[in-house]
C-alpha angles and dihedrals in degrees: 000000000000121000115182130182115228131194091308111018135292121324129175143155114281113254092009104069101337098076133143089253095053092042091055089053092050091046090053092053089049089049089053089049091050091052090050088053094048121001094172104055107004116178138170139193116217125196138165142198132226099276125124109292094353092133091051093048091051091051089051091054089049089054090055093047093048091049088054090054092248114149102242132202110195120191114238094219141010110300138184113265092238090056090056091045090052091048089057088057095039093051094038089235124174092235147338135232122201120190104216144111089208109207097355124120116284094257090068131080130174153169125253116196118211126201125226088261089070097252142090115309113251122253088254091057091048089051090052090055090048091052092049089049091051091048093051091049093048091051093042090238109161127204123279110240135192130185108259096225090051091049089051092050092049092047094241089121122041121189114218145162111243095185104087100051087048093050091049089052091050088054089061091055099043127055100234092181091060091049092048091051090058092062087210124187106225134182112206113202110197091181087220088291133129092271088069110138095357099117091047091049093054090048098041096110098049136071097265114117110220123188114192122212130181089015097130121103106269115153090191091059091222090294097297137103105263090233117132098230127124099264092057096044102068092117091050091050094049091047092052092050096045097050109039091246121169101219142353124219121195125190123194130240095293098020099244090118135060138205129172142203122206127223091269092058095254121141115245109202128216091257090066095040089052091050094046093050094044092050090050093049091050101039103032105027097033095228120161136190144094119325117218127195133166122247093260096054129104120278089223083088089059091053094048090049092048093050089055094042094245129148115252120208123194119205138180117271114281128079091240088076092054089044092059091055092046091051089052087056140231099082116133094188139351131187151151136224092252091069102262110133140151137179141216113294094026131096115281090256137108107256122190093181093053093047092049090054092046089051089054090049089052091052095045093048092050094042086220135118118252096251090057091050091050091050091052092047092052091047090052102037105012169021091192127154121177142190140168132205123199116208112198115226128216089211136005119284119232100235100209091051092048093049093050093050093048090049091049089051095044109139128217090230139010118214089344096309117115121243109234099188143343121222133186105202088132117352115330124313124191117202115202126202095244089065094261125124142193125208127189118187140148115247116252092213106037140035090259138118111217125209116193131186138179124186142151093265142018095253091057090047091051091049093049092048091050092051091046093051090052090050091046091051091053092048 
């Protein structure tokens, strides 16, 4: 058996690799890691999403933690990942465990490991857990287990609701009065995930009218990936257009990602959300600091940072890389193209609920609809059109081999536009002299090869993607 942690924890297909038996083994390795981190007062926060058996899986992890004499806080109900991450910080816990496969298909489940800083554990911490797991397997050491009812009676496990402390913290980061003054009409699409109802609950006391959709418990997510991208948001788009709503906000399966739909029913991708919120924080709130984006994120962020004289840092894909820089300090905002973003003063964790609220603040403060704000943004820092293609793989791609082959095949020009430079921060990225770029990289969470492109117009994006798909097929 091989269990490996990807860019954000361990994910696998339920009943194939993600079984109760394997989960207990992983939980024991995490318990060993927690005791290495703090053997005097070890503690952990455990949460779960709405997936099939997630509540049972979380309880099983709690049983292992209790048996290892680790003080355990177990969420009473499904909860957004950022709420669990904030609870780790709020309770000064040694670590956090979130049972979720985030935006993956319904057949997957997974484990996200959170550090004491309230963000994704670093790759080195994941590697430590893997080594402990391998050690336990090689020595035939099974997991320690304790009956959950007994653990509750003995106060080794405490059930709690992480939502309210998290909501109160969000209220310190967002100007709820400004949002209320906008009297916005919002459709909140929970995508059947654990962020269902969260935006409406934060705004319940104001004058914002929030209509929740796909907020019921549905472990099958209506047959889609709970990922807030255009092809999964048809119901949100039709709801917006049929009811004269001002904006739609969608959070993914565990609410650490955001997507939006404007009043015309058009998808507004995370690149534009990131840019709109960053511009607002710098120009309206007067914040300053480093700006961090992943390699697959729009270069509009670079142009906004440059205009304000701020340092721009590019990282590999995965919010853990952004988290490390946020923990070090001095970061005003960090984000990735998948919709995970955070700001100064918050946990180093992607947070779809926070970014949805900040986007509402941007709209209310400007007294303008979202499509107008996007048009202004593109006029100032664009043009910038973006698209991504996911190519399913029959077997995993060896990343180093793929990178070498793509470098060997690197062209001097793509569709008549010269390639200025090629970088390998994560996969292979071609920068062209018209400001466009093409990135090819294997996913760290799914058997998929991703091809990304950004260019001044849709025709150039299409040409870049076509070239990238040909290159990826060869590699």
